[in-house]
KOLROLO-124290 format. One record per residue (C-alpha): residue in three letters; x, y, z. Coordinates in nm, 2 decimals, decimal comma. Layout:
N
 residu      x      y      z
    Ala      X      Y      Z
...
# end
This chain:
653
 residu      x      y      z
    Met  -2,16  -2,56  -2,11
    Asn  -2,12  -2,90  -1,97
    Leu  -1,99  -2,96  -1,62
    Thr  -1,64  -3,03  -1,74
    Glu  -1,63  -2,70  -1,93
    Lys  -1,76  -2,51  -1,63
    Leu  -1,52  -2,66  -1,38
    Thr  -1,23  -2,59  -1,62
    Met  -1,30  -2,22  -1,55
    Met  -1,34  -2,28  -1,18
    His  -0,99  -2,40  -1,11
    Gly  -0,63  -2,34  -1,23
    His  -0,39  -2,55  -1,42
    Tyr  -0,02  -2,56  -1,46
    Gly   0,11  -2,35  -1,74
    Gln   0,33  -2,06  -1,85
    Tyr   0,19  -1,80  -1,60
    Val   0,16  -1,82  -1,23
    Gly  -0,21  -1,87  -1,27
    Asn  -0,37  -2,04  -1,58
    Ile  -0,73  -2,10  -1,67
    Tyr  -0,77  -2,29  -2,00
    Gly  -0,96  -2,14  -2,28
    Asn  -1,25  -2,31  -2,45
    Asp  -1,22  -2,33  -2,83
    Arg  -1,56  -2,48  -2,88
    Leu  -1,73  -2,18  -2,71
    Gly  -1,48  -1,92  -2,81
    Ile  -1,37  -1,85  -2,45
    Pro  -1,02  -1,71  -2,43
    Pro  -0,77  -1,84  -2,16
    Ile  -0,71  -1,64  -1,84
    Asn  -0,34  -1,57  -1,78
    Met  -0,27  -1,44  -1,42
    Gln   0,06  -1,31  -1,30
    Asp   0,21  -1,16  -0,98
    Gly   0,22  -0,90  -0,85
    Pro   0,17  -0,56  -0,67
    Gln   0,51  -0,41  -0,77
    Gly   0,52  -0,52  -1,13
    Phe   0,52  -0,83  -1,35
    Arg   0,72  -1,10  -1,16
    Thr   0,91  -1,29  -1,43
    Thr   1,01  -1,65  -1,43
    Lys   1,21  -1,85  -1,69
    Lys   0,88  -1,92  -1,86
    Thr   0,80  -1,55  -1,89
    Gly   1,13  -1,39  -2,01
    Gly   1,35  -1,41  -1,71
    Asp   1,51  -1,13  -1,50
    Gly   1,52  -0,78  -1,62
    Thr   1,24  -0,80  -1,88
    Thr   1,00  -0,59  -1,67
    Thr   1,03  -0,28  -1,46
    Ala   1,11  -0,31  -1,09
    Trp   0,88  -0,04  -0,96
    Pro   0,88   0,11  -0,61
    Ser   0,67  -0,09  -0,37
    Ala   0,30  -0,02  -0,32
    Leu   0,36   0,13   0,02
    Ser   0,63   0,36  -0,13
    Ile   0,39   0,50  -0,38
    Thr   0,12   0,53  -0,12
    Ala   0,36   0,77   0,06
    Ser   0,30   1,01  -0,23
    Trp  -0,07   1,06  -0,13
    Asp  -0,11   1,13  -0,50
    Ser  -0,40   0,97  -0,69
    Thr  -0,27   1,08  -1,03
    Leu   0,07   0,93  -0,97
    Met  -0,10   0,61  -0,85
    Tyr  -0,30   0,59  -1,17
    Asn   0,01   0,65  -1,39
    Trp   0,20   0,38  -1,21
    Ala  -0,08   0,12  -1,22
    Asn  -0,15   0,19  -1,59
    Ala   0,22   0,16  -1,69
    Met   0,26  -0,15  -1,48
    Ala  -0,05  -0,31  -1,63
    Thr   0,07  -0,22  -1,98
    Glu   0,38  -0,44  -1,91
    Phe   0,15  -0,73  -1,79
    Lys  -0,06  -0,69  -2,11
    Asn   0,25  -0,69  -2,33
    Lys   0,37  -1,01  -2,16
    Gly   0,03  -1,17  -2,25
    Ala  -0,12  -1,16  -1,90
    Asn  -0,48  -1,05  -1,87
    Val  -0,52  -1,06  -1,49
    Ala  -0,27  -0,86  -1,28
    Leu  -0,26  -1,00  -0,92
    Ala  -0,27  -0,65  -0,78
    Pro  -0,34  -0,43  -0,59
    Gly  -0,26  -0,54  -0,24
    Ile  -0,47  -0,34   0,00
    Gly  -0,43  -0,47   0,35
    Ile  -0,40  -0,25   0,66
    Ala  -0,06  -0,22   0,85
    Arg  -0,20  -0,34   1,19
    Val   0,13  -0,49   1,29
    Ser   0,43  -0,27   1,22
    Asn   0,67  -0,56   1,15
    Ala   0,43  -0,76   0,93
    Gly   0,61  -0,91   0,63
    Arg   0,39  -0,78   0,35
    Asn   0,33  -0,42   0,46
    Phe   0,54  -0,31   0,17
    Glu   0,30  -0,47  -0,07
    Tyr  -0,01  -0,30   0,06
    Met  -0,12   0,04  -0,04
    Cys  -0,30   0,15   0,27
    Gly  -0,04   0,21   0,53
    Glu  -0,21   0,22   0,87
    Asp  -0,53   0,40   0,76
    Pro  -0,84   0,28   0,57
    Thr  -0,92   0,63   0,43
    Leu  -0,57   0,66   0,28
    Gly  -0,61   0,33   0,11
    Ala  -0,97   0,38   0,01
    Thr  -0,89   0,72  -0,15
    Leu  -0,60   0,59  -0,36
    Val  -0,71   0,24  -0,45
    Gly  -0,97   0,35  -0,71
    Ser  -0,70   0,51  -0,92
    Val  -0,50   0,19  -0,91
    Val  -0,79  -0,03  -1,01
    Thr  -0,89   0,21  -1,29
    Gly  -0,53   0,24  -1,40
    Ile  -0,49  -0,13  -1,44
    Gln  -0,83  -0,20  -1,60
    Asp  -0,81   0,09  -1,84
    Thr  -0,55  -0,12  -2,02
    Gly  -0,80  -0,40  -2,08
    Ile  -0,67  -0,64  -1,82
    Ile  -0,84  -0,74  -1,49
    Ala  -0,72  -0,61  -1,15
    Asn  -0,73  -0,83  -0,84
    Ala  -0,78  -0,69  -0,50
    Lys  -0,61  -0,89  -0,23
    His  -0,61  -1,04   0,03
    Trp  -0,97  -1,07   0,16
    Ile  -0,95  -1,03   0,46
    Asn  -0,76  -0,96   0,77
    Asn  -0,43  -1,10   0,63
    Glu  -0,23  -0,87   0,86
    Ile   0,01  -1,14   0,98
    Glu   0,26  -1,35   0,78
    Asp   0,39  -1,57   1,06
    Glu   0,17  -1,88   1,07
    Arg  -0,04  -1,72   0,79
    Met  -0,17  -2,06   0,67
    Arg  -0,32  -2,14   1,01
    Val  -0,37  -1,83   1,22
    Ser  -0,72  -1,71   1,29
    Ser  -0,77  -1,33   1,29
    Asn  -1,04  -1,30   1,55
    Val  -1,20  -0,96   1,48
    Asn  -1,55  -0,84   1,54
    Glu  -1,79  -0,72   1,26
    Arg  -1,78  -0,35   1,35
    Val  -1,40  -0,33   1,34
    Arg  -1,40  -0,52   1,00
    Phe  -1,65  -0,28   0,85
    Glu  -1,49   0,04   0,99
    Leu  -1,12  -0,04   0,96
    Tyr  -1,04  -0,33   0,73
    Tyr  -1,32  -0,33   0,47
    Pro  -1,32   0,03   0,34
    Pro  -1,02  -0,01   0,09
    Phe  -1,19  -0,31  -0,06
    Gln  -1,52  -0,12  -0,08
    Ala  -1,34   0,15  -0,27
    Ala  -1,20  -0,11  -0,51
    Ile  -1,55  -0,24  -0,56
    Asp  -1,68   0,11  -0,62
    Ala  -1,41   0,15  -0,88
    Gly  -1,52  -0,16  -1,06
    Val  -1,26  -0,42  -0,96
    Leu  -1,34  -0,74  -1,14
    Ser  -1,17  -1,00  -0,92
    Val  -1,08  -1,04  -0,55
    Met  -0,84  -1,30  -0,39
    Cys  -0,93  -1,45  -0,06
    Ala  -0,65  -1,51   0,19
    Tyr  -0,47  -1,79   0,36
    Asn  -0,57  -1,70   0,72
    Arg  -0,88  -1,79   0,90
    Ile  -1,13  -1,52   1,03
    Asn  -1,29  -1,61   1,36
    Asn  -1,17  -1,97   1,31
    Val  -1,31  -2,02   0,96
    His  -1,08  -2,02   0,66
    Ala  -1,11  -1,70   0,45
    Cys  -1,19  -1,89   0,13
    Glu  -1,49  -2,07   0,29
    Asn  -1,60  -1,80   0,53
    Asn  -1,96  -1,74   0,46
    Asp  -1,96  -1,44   0,69
    Thr  -1,69  -1,24   0,52
    Leu  -1,76  -1,36   0,16
    Ser  -2,13  -1,27   0,20
    His  -2,03  -0,93   0,33
    Leu  -1,81  -0,89   0,01
    Lys  -2,07  -1,00  -0,24
    Asp  -2,40  -0,91  -0,08
    Thr  -2,35  -0,62   0,16
    Met  -2,07  -0,45  -0,03
    Gly  -2,20  -0,53  -0,38
    Phe  -1,90  -0,70  -0,54
    Gln  -2,01  -0,83  -0,88
    Gly  -1,68  -0,99  -1,00
    Trp  -1,54  -1,33  -0,90
    Val  -1,35  -1,45  -0,60
    Met  -1,04  -1,66  -0,65
    Ser  -0,84  -1,83  -0,38
    Asp  -0,49  -1,75  -0,29
    Trp  -0,26  -2,03  -0,41
    Thr  -0,36  -2,35  -0,22
    Ala  -0,58  -2,15   0,02
    Thr  -0,89  -2,37  -0,06
    His  -0,98  -2,63   0,21
    Ser  -1,31  -2,78   0,09
    Thr  -1,55  -2,83  -0,19
    Thr  -1,89  -2,79  -0,05
    Asn  -1,82  -2,53   0,22
    Ser  -1,62  -2,31  -0,03
    Leu  -1,88  -2,33  -0,30
    Leu  -2,16  -2,24  -0,07
    Ala  -1,97  -1,96   0,10
    Gly  -1,89  -1,79  -0,24
    Leu  -1,55  -1,90  -0,36
    Asp  -1,57  -1,90  -0,74
    Gln  -1,23  -2,03  -0,84
    Glu  -0,97  -2,25  -0,68
    Met  -0,60  -2,16  -0,76
    Pro  -0,36  -2,27  -0,87
    Met  -0,51  -2,62  -0,94
    Gly  -0,83  -2,82  -0,88
    Leu  -0,76  -3,01  -0,56
    Tyr  -1,12  -2,95  -0,43
    Tyr  -1,29  -2,80  -0,74
    Asn  -1,21  -3,10  -0,97
    Glu  -1,48  -3,29  -1,14
    Asn  -1,48  -3,59  -0,91
    Arg  -1,52  -3,40  -0,59
    Val  -1,78  -3,15  -0,74
    Gln  -1,98  -3,44  -0,89
    Asp  -1,98  -3,61  -0,55
    Ala  -2,11  -3,30  -0,39
    Leu  -2,38  -3,26  -0,65
    Asp  -2,49  -3,63  -0,61
    Ala  -2,51  -3,58  -0,24
    Gly  -2,72  -3,27  -0,27
    Glu  -2,47  -3,06  -0,09
    Val  -2,44  -2,81  -0,37
    Ser  -2,65  -2,74  -0,68
    Met  -2,58  -2,66  -1,04
    Glu  -2,70  -2,31  -0,96
    Asn  -2,40  -2,26  -0,73
    Ile  -2,17  -2,37  -1,00
    Asp  -2,34  -2,15  -1,27
    Asn  -2,33  -1,85  -1,04
    Ser  -1,95  -1,88  -1,01
    Val  -1,90  -1,94  -1,39
    Thr  -2,13  -1,65  -1,47
    Arg  -1,93  -1,41  -1,24
    Ile  -1,61  -1,51  -1,42
    Leu  -1,76  -1,48  -1,77
    Thr  -1,93  -1,15  -1,71
    Ser  -1,61  -1,01  -1,57
    Met  -1,42  -1,12  -1,89
    Tyr  -1,69  -0,96  -2,10
    Ala  -1,68  -0,64  -1,90
    Ile  -1,31  -0,59  -1,96
    Gly  -1,34  -0,68  -2,33
    Met  -1,15  -1,01  -2,31
    Phe  -1,37  -1,17  -2,57
    Asp  -1,31  -0,89  -2,82
    Ala  -0,94  -0,86  -2,75
    Pro  -0,78  -1,19  -2,62
    Ala  -0,43  -1,18  -2,48
    Val  -0,18  -1,14  -2,76
    Gly   0,14  -1,03  -2,58
    Asp   0,46  -1,22  -2,58
    Pro   0,56  -1,36  -2,24
    Met   0,92  -1,38  -2,34
    Ala   0,94  -1,02  -2,46
    Asn   1,14  -0,74  -2,28
    Val   0,86  -0,50  -2,21
    Thr   1,06  -0,23  -2,03
    Ser   1,10   0,12  -2,18
    Glu   1,28   0,44  -2,12
    Ala   0,94   0,60  -2,04
    His   0,88   0,35  -1,77
    Asn   1,23   0,40  -1,63
    Gln   1,16   0,77  -1,60
    Leu   0,83   0,71  -1,44
    Ala   0,99   0,48  -1,19
    Arg   1,24   0,75  -1,11
    Glu   0,96   1,01  -1,07
    Ile   0,78   0,78  -0,83
    Ala   1,09   0,71  -0,63
    Ala   1,15   1,09  -0,58
    Val   0,79   1,19  -0,52
    Ser   0,74   0,91  -0,27
    Thr   1,04   1,02  -0,06
    Val   0,94   1,17   0,27
    Leu   1,16   1,46   0,40
    Ala   1,12   1,37   0,77
    Lys   1,38   1,60   0,92
    Asn   1,57   1,90   0,78
    Thr   1,74   2,10   1,06
    Gly   1,89   2,42   0,95
    Asp   1,76   2,37   0,60
    Leu   2,06   2,15   0,52
    Leu   1,86   2,03   0,22
    Pro   1,84   2,08  -0,07
    Leu   2,21   2,06  -0,14
    Ser   2,37   2,31  -0,38
    Lys   2,57   2,14  -0,65
    Asp   2,81   2,43  -0,66
    Ser   2,92   2,42  -0,29
    Leu   3,00   2,06  -0,22
    Gly   3,37   2,11  -0,20
    Glu   3,62   1,83  -0,27
    Cys   3,40   1,53  -0,21
    Val   3,06   1,39  -0,10
    Ala   3,09   1,06   0,09
    Val   2,82   0,80   0,05
    Phe   2,79   0,51   0,29
    Gly   2,59   0,20   0,35
    Asp   2,33   0,01   0,15
    Glu   2,33   0,00  -0,23
    Thr   2,08  -0,26  -0,35
    Thr   1,78  -0,29  -0,10
    Val   1,51  -0,16  -0,33
    Ser   1,23  -0,42  -0,30
    Gly   1,07  -0,68  -0,07
    Gly   1,06  -1,05  -0,12
    Gly   0,80  -1,30  -0,24
    Ser   0,53  -1,27  -0,50
    Gly   0,58  -0,89  -0,48
    His   0,94  -0,90  -0,59
    Val   1,06  -0,81  -0,94
    Asn   1,43  -0,88  -1,04
    Pro   1,54  -0,56  -1,21
    Ala   1,75  -0,51  -1,52
    Tyr   1,96  -0,26  -1,32
    Ile   1,97  -0,07  -0,99
    Ile   2,08   0,29  -0,97
    Thr   2,28   0,30  -0,65
    Pro   2,29   0,62  -0,43
    Ala   2,64   0,70  -0,53
    Gln   2,55   0,66  -0,90
    Gly   2,24   0,88  -0,85
    Ile   2,45   1,16  -0,68
    Ser   2,72   1,13  -0,95
    Asn   2,46   1,16  -1,22
    Ala   2,31   1,47  -1,05
    Ile   2,65   1,65  -1,02
    Ser   2,79   1,54  -1,35
    Gly   3,05   1,79  -1,47
    Ser   3,13   1,91  -1,12
    Ala   3,47   1,90  -0,97
    Thr   3,33   1,73  -0,66
    Glu   3,41   1,36  -0,63
    Val   3,15   1,11  -0,51
    Ile   3,32   0,85  -0,29
    Tyr   3,14   0,53  -0,18
    Asn   3,23   0,33   0,13
    Ala   3,03   0,03   0,25
    Gly   3,07   0,14   0,61
    Thr   3,18  -0,20   0,74
    Asp   3,51  -0,05   0,88
    Leu   3,40   0,23   1,11
    Thr   3,74   0,38   1,14
    Glu   3,79   0,40   0,77
    Ala   3,44   0,53   0,72
    Thr   3,47   0,81   0,98
    Glu   3,80   0,92   0,83
    Leu   3,63   0,96   0,49
    Ala   3,33   1,14   0,66
    Lys   3,58   1,39   0,81
    Lys   3,74   1,45   0,47
    Cys   3,42   1,53   0,27
    Ser   3,19   1,83   0,30
    Thr   2,87   1,62   0,32
    Ala   2,80   1,26   0,42
    Val   2,50   1,06   0,29
    Val   2,43   0,74   0,49
    Val   2,19   0,49   0,34
    Val   2,05   0,24   0,59
    Ala   1,82  -0,04   0,50
    Thr   1,61  -0,33   0,60
    Ser   1,36  -0,53   0,41
    Ser   1,09  -0,80   0,45
    Ala   0,92  -1,07   0,25
    Glu   0,61  -1,27   0,21
    Gly   0,59  -1,57   0,44
    Ser   0,73  -1,43   0,76
    Asp   0,72  -1,11   0,97
    Arg   1,02  -0,91   1,06
    Glu   1,16  -1,01   1,40
    Asn   1,18  -0,65   1,51
    Leu   1,19  -0,30   1,37
    Ser   1,56  -0,25   1,41
    Leu   1,79  -0,19   1,11
    Gly   2,05  -0,45   1,23
    Asn   2,39  -0,52   1,09
    Asn   2,55  -0,24   1,29
    Gln   2,38   0,03   1,08
    Asp   2,28   0,23   1,38
    Glu   2,64   0,24   1,49
    Leu   2,74   0,35   1,14
    Val   2,50   0,65   1,15
    Ser   2,62   0,76   1,49
    Ala   2,98   0,74   1,39
    Ile   2,94   0,93   1,07
    Ala   2,72   1,19   1,24
    Ala   2,99   1,25   1,50
    Ala   3,25   1,29   1,23
    Asn   3,05   1,52   0,99
    Pro   2,78   1,77   1,10
    Arg   2,63   1,76   0,75
    Thr   2,51   1,40   0,77
    Ile   2,20   1,30   0,58
    Val   2,04   0,97   0,64
    Ser   1,82   0,79   0,38
    Val   1,61   0,51   0,53
    Arg   1,51   0,22   0,31
    Ser   1,24   0,01   0,47
    Pro   0,93  -0,19   0,41
    Gly   0,74   0,02   0,67
    Ala   0,80   0,14   1,02
    Val   1,16   0,13   1,15
    Leu   1,35   0,23   1,46
    Met   1,58   0,54   1,44
    Pro   1,77   0,57   1,77
    Trp   2,01   0,81   1,61
    Val   1,75   1,06   1,49
    Ser   1,85   1,34   1,72
    Glu   2,22   1,31   1,61
    Val   2,16   1,40   1,24
    Pro   2,03   1,71   1,08
    Ala   1,84   1,55   0,79
    Val   1,64   1,23   0,75
    Leu   1,47   1,10   0,43
    Leu   1,23   0,81   0,43
    Ser   1,30   0,64   0,10
    Trp   1,10   0,31   0,15
    Leu   1,17   0,04  -0,11
    Ala   1,22   0,26  -0,41
    Gly   1,27   0,02  -0,70
    Gln   1,53   0,02  -0,97
    Glu   1,56   0,40  -1,00
    Ala   1,61   0,45  -0,62
    Gly   1,95   0,63  -0,65
    Asn   1,83   0,88  -0,91
    Gly   1,51   0,94  -0,71
    Leu   1,72   1,01  -0,40
    Ala   1,95   1,25  -0,58
    Asp   1,65   1,44  -0,73
    Val   1,53   1,51  -0,37
    Leu   1,88   1,58  -0,23
    Phe   1,95   1,85  -0,49
    Gly   1,60   2,00  -0,51
    Glu   1,51   1,88  -0,86
    Val   1,20   1,75  -0,68
    Asn   1,05   1,94  -0,39
    Pro   0,95   1,68  -0,13
    Ser   0,58   1,64  -0,09
    Ala   0,54   1,28   0,04
    Arg   0,38   1,20   0,37
    Ser   0,44   0,90   0,59
    Pro   0,17   0,63   0,56
    Val   0,27   0,48   0,89
    Thr   0,38   0,60   1,23
    Met   0,75   0,58   1,31
    Pro   0,77   0,45   1,67
    Asn   1,01   0,50   1,95
    Lys   1,05   0,13   2,03
    Asp   0,94  -0,21   1,92
    Asn   0,57  -0,29   2,00
    Glu   0,52   0,05   2,14
    Val   0,14  -0,01   2,11
    Gly   0,18  -0,28   2,37
    Phe   0,03  -0,58   2,18
    Thr   0,01  -0,89   2,40
    Glu   0,09  -1,23   2,26
    Val  -0,28  -1,29   2,24
    Gln  -0,31  -1,00   1,99
    Tyr   0,01  -1,08   1,80
    Pro   0,13  -1,33   1,69
    Gly  -0,16  -1,52   1,86
    Val  -0,18  -1,82   2,09
    Gly  -0,29  -2,17   2,08
    Gln  -0,27  -2,45   1,82
    Pro  -0,37  -2,35   1,56
    Pro  -0,29  -1,99   1,67
    Glu  -0,56  -1,73   1,72
    Ala  -0,48  -1,36   1,71
    Arg  -0,74  -1,15   1,89
    Tyr  -0,79  -0,80   1,77
    Leu  -0,85  -0,67   2,12
    Glu  -0,73  -0,32   2,02
    Glu  -1,03  -0,29   1,80
    Leu  -1,00   0,05   1,62
    Leu  -0,69   0,17   1,80
    Ile  -0,41   0,09   1,56
    Gly  -0,14   0,32   1,43
    Tyr  -0,18   0,69   1,51
    Arg  -0,52   0,62   1,67
    Trp  -0,34   0,44   1,95
    Tyr  -0,08   0,72   1,98
    Asp  -0,37   0,98   2,01
    Ala  -0,56   0,77   2,27
    Asn  -0,25   0,71   2,48
    Gln  -0,10   1,05   2,44
    Val   0,23   0,91   2,32
    Thr   0,46   1,12   2,09
    Pro   0,62   0,91   1,81
    Val   0,95   0,98   1,63
    Phe   0,75   1,08   1,32
    Pro   0,37   1,08   1,31
    Phe   0,14   0,94   1,05
    Gly   0,09   1,19   0,77
    His   0,42   1,37   0,84
    Gly   0,64   1,51   0,58
    Leu   0,83   1,84   0,52
    Ser   0,89   2,05   0,21
    Tyr   1,16   2,29   0,08
    Thr   0,89   2,56   0,12
    Thr   0,64   2,64   0,40
    Phe   0,27   2,66   0,42
    Ser   0,02   2,84   0,65
    Tyr  -0,34   2,74   0,71
    Asn  -0,54   3,06   0,73
    Ser  -0,91   2,99   0,77
    Met  -1,17   2,72   0,78
    Ser  -1,54   2,72   0,71
    Ile  -1,80   2,43   0,72
    Glu  -2,11   2,43   0,51
    Arg  -2,36   2,18   0,62
    Ser  -2,57   2,00   0,35
    Leu  -2,94   2,07   0,40
    Ala  -3,06   1,79   0,17
    Pro  -3,15   1,46   0,34
    Pro  -2,90   1,19   0,27
    Thr  -3,01   0,93   0,01
    Asp  -2,71   0,69   0,05
    Leu  -2,37   0,66   0,23
    Lys  -2,21   0,88  -0,04
    Ser  -2,44   1,18   0,02
    Pro  -2,26   1,49   0,14
    Val  -2,31   1,59   0,50
    Ala  -2,07   1,89   0,51
    Glu  -1,82   2,07   0,29
    Val  -1,51   2,19   0,46
    Thr  -1,32   2,48   0,30
    Val  -0,96   2,57   0,41
    Lys  -0,73   2,84   0,28
    Val  -0,37   2,74   0,25
    Thr  -0,08   2,98   0,16
    Asn   0,26   2,89   0,03
    Thr   0,47   3,12   0,25
    Gly   0,81   3,02   0,11
    Lys   1,01   3,10  -0,19
    Arg   0,96   2,78  -0,39
    Asp   0,66   2,62  -0,55
    Gly   0,55   2,31  -0,37
    Ser   0,27   2,07  -0,29
    Glu   0,09   2,04   0,05
    Val  -0,12   1,74   0,16
    Val  -0,41   1,89   0,35
    Gln  -0,55   1,63   0,59
    Leu  -0,89   1,63   0,75
    Tyr  -0,94   1,43   1,07
    Leu  -1,28   1,39   1,24
    Ala  -1,35   1,35   1,61
    Phe  -1,68   1,18   1,67
    Pro  -1,93   1,28   1,94
    His  -1,88   1,12   2,28
    Ser  -2,19   0,92   2,23
    Ala  -2,02   0,72   1,96
    Ala  -1,85   0,48   2,20
    Gly  -1,54   0,30   2,08
    Glu  -1,44   0,55   1,82
    Pro  -1,07   0,67   1,82
    Pro  -0,99   1,03   1,94
    Lys  -0,98   1,13   1,57
    Gln  -0,95   0,95   1,23
    Leu  -0,85   1,06   0,88
    Lys  -1,16   1,11   0,67
    Ala  -1,04   1,31   0,37
    Phe  -0,73   1,47   0,22
    Ser  -0,62   1,66  -0,08
    Lys  -0,28   1,71  -0,23
    Val  -0,25   2,05  -0,39
    Ala   0,02   2,23  -0,58
    Ile   0,07   2,58  -0,46
    Arg   0,30   2,84  -0,62
    Ala   0,53   3,05  -0,40
    Ser   0,32   3,33  -0,22
    Glu   0,00   3,19  -0,36
    Thr  -0,32   3,12  -0,15
    Val  -0,56   2,84  -0,26
    Glu  -0,89   2,72  -0,13
    Val  -0,90   2,35  -0,06
    Lys  -1,25   2,19  -0,04
    Leu  -1,29   1,86   0,14
    Thr  -1,63   1,68   0,16
    Leu  -1,76   1,47   0,45
    Thr  -2,02   1,21   0,35
    Gln  -2,29   1,02   0,53
    Arg  -2,05   0,72   0,56
    Asp  -1,78   0,95   0,72
    Val  -2,01   1,03   1,01
    Ser  -2,15   0,68   1,06
    Ile  -2,05   0,38   1,27
    Trp  -2,13   0,02   1,20
    Asp  -2,42  -0,12   1,40
    Ser  -2,34  -0,49   1,44
    Asp  -2,68  -0,57   1,57
    Ala  -2,86  -0,41   1,27
    His  -2,58  -0,51   1,04
    Ala  -2,59  -0,16   0,89
    Trp  -2,43   0,18   0,90
    Ala  -2,59   0,43   1,14
    Ala  -2,50   0,80   1,16
    Ala  -2,37   0,92   1,49
    Arg  -2,55   1,21   1,66
    Gly  -2,40   1,50   1,84
    Glu  -2,11   1,74   1,80
    Phe  -1,83   1,65   1,55
    Asn  -1,50   1,82   1,56
    Val  -1,32   1,88   1,23
    Leu  -0,94   1,90   1,26
    Val  -0,74   2,00   0,95
    Gly  -0,36   2,00   0,93
    Ala  -0,04   1,87   0,79
    Ser  -0,02   1,54   0,98
    Ala  -0,19   1,35   1,26
    Ser   0,01   1,55   1,51
    Ala   0,02   1,89   1,32
    Ile  -0,34   2,01   1,34
    Arg  -0,36   2,37   1,22
    Leu  -0,74   2,45   1,24
    Asn  -1,05   2,30   1,39
    Arg  -1,42   2,37   1,40
    Ser  -1,72   2,17   1,50
    Phe  -2,07   2,10   1,37
    Leu  -2,38   1,93   1,50
    Leu  -2,55   1,64   1,35
# end
């Protein structure tokens, strides 16, 4: 390959897709066609227009399922649509940590507030995408937890915190064989992510990433520094990786042909690994690639990802035969996704009223929708009907953070008014993450529906009427007030010009802060109810006697017996939290280290086995730049959420 051919692979060009790398007919290298995004193929006029791909639930929504199989099925179906549109790189998954509750892109990321949750699920997504023969893209590397000032802000975070809290989901993606990673807009410790030798060397050298690193769109800021740090490909065009600038850097001795060859080799070997040379992209970008099977999967995901947060007096599930004259539905109809590169314009949206009507088709009960803008009119309707369903909503988008966690638009007043008028009021909360619920004590039932995609209404109805027994768990803590964790301006959004956001909280984000400060949230991380009940009966710990050979070596196997004590079959998410010895300074009071979602028939008892590895009992030693096992007494806590610990035992290491 000559220099021109090499550089053609190292930067993007304008074309039909959001990202385009020209092919090379002389050498038989196929083009690379990249497309957004984490919630499905984001169409443009050049790629078929609105409604030609499925508008899936958001990544955070699906994360609430805590279900690896469902994650795989979603990723595989989504990637199939990318492939059928002619794309061979899906710019997904997004795997950032929800450090800031109101961050604009939390809905796009599949970790919630915990690295183990993301790390456990991300492998299924990477595999699901790449099993279709297209390349997955893990983004955004790294510490892209803020959208406000994202082009300039510096995330100032120490090495230990990065390795323990923010790197693990990316490590899991690497372990699953992800073939591309996207570096972020922000700076880390005052160096741009796409020319940050510290973080890019961690990715490639320490963590073993063998694929290629592309920049976020216009996130490249240099030629020499970026090449030397490890940026392999500039997107969406060659402002810095064009032939003139690279030739100047070569002539000046600032970079070598070896640097360029390394980047091109990483791209080519990834293309070979996925089979791109044997099966070039052949899909039709203008085609409608939706299907009834994908519609049904979107509906299943919407239902299985719905968290039953509150159910006083077992109001739910509703009986189709005892609804009386009418069911009143109030509030939002169309908030089913976030904005930006993660947004997909759907062919249709099933509204809550539609979904409920579909569920009780043939019944004499009338479903009456009211927007709720006139409270007097709304309360009169609520008094008339046997049951009221209030759908409240807020969303967010790439490019800016939410101003606060409130619903706004008088939605809190609507809930309170309807609840006062009808004791059988159910609230469905559509949100991109954490949200405030000041009325929570006024209503008997609350569902966390997230951003549930085009089948949101049917998914809601499936849960309301018990066609799906809820098994989702919240991936984020639901707070009592804005900024309950007490971030100063120095921590968020940052101070100075350009701004610097200091991660002074270190490891204490989300439920870890609530534990450390003994604050009870509205709903804790990992929380979710079911239409059945479960008891945790016994726990044993078997220590591994074999010396560890690597970080994946087992240290202990924890066995828990769980019984379905109710009358319905259901699924329980058994969560294992680990408390480190006191000698491990700086660790949170406890942290999620493993979980298992298990289906249990009514009256059945199952054994659930959870493995703790050498990595699980280690902390990052920033002086040695390596993992080191902590020593002392570890406390194993097993339960149904971060606040619902059922069993605990300790072991020595």
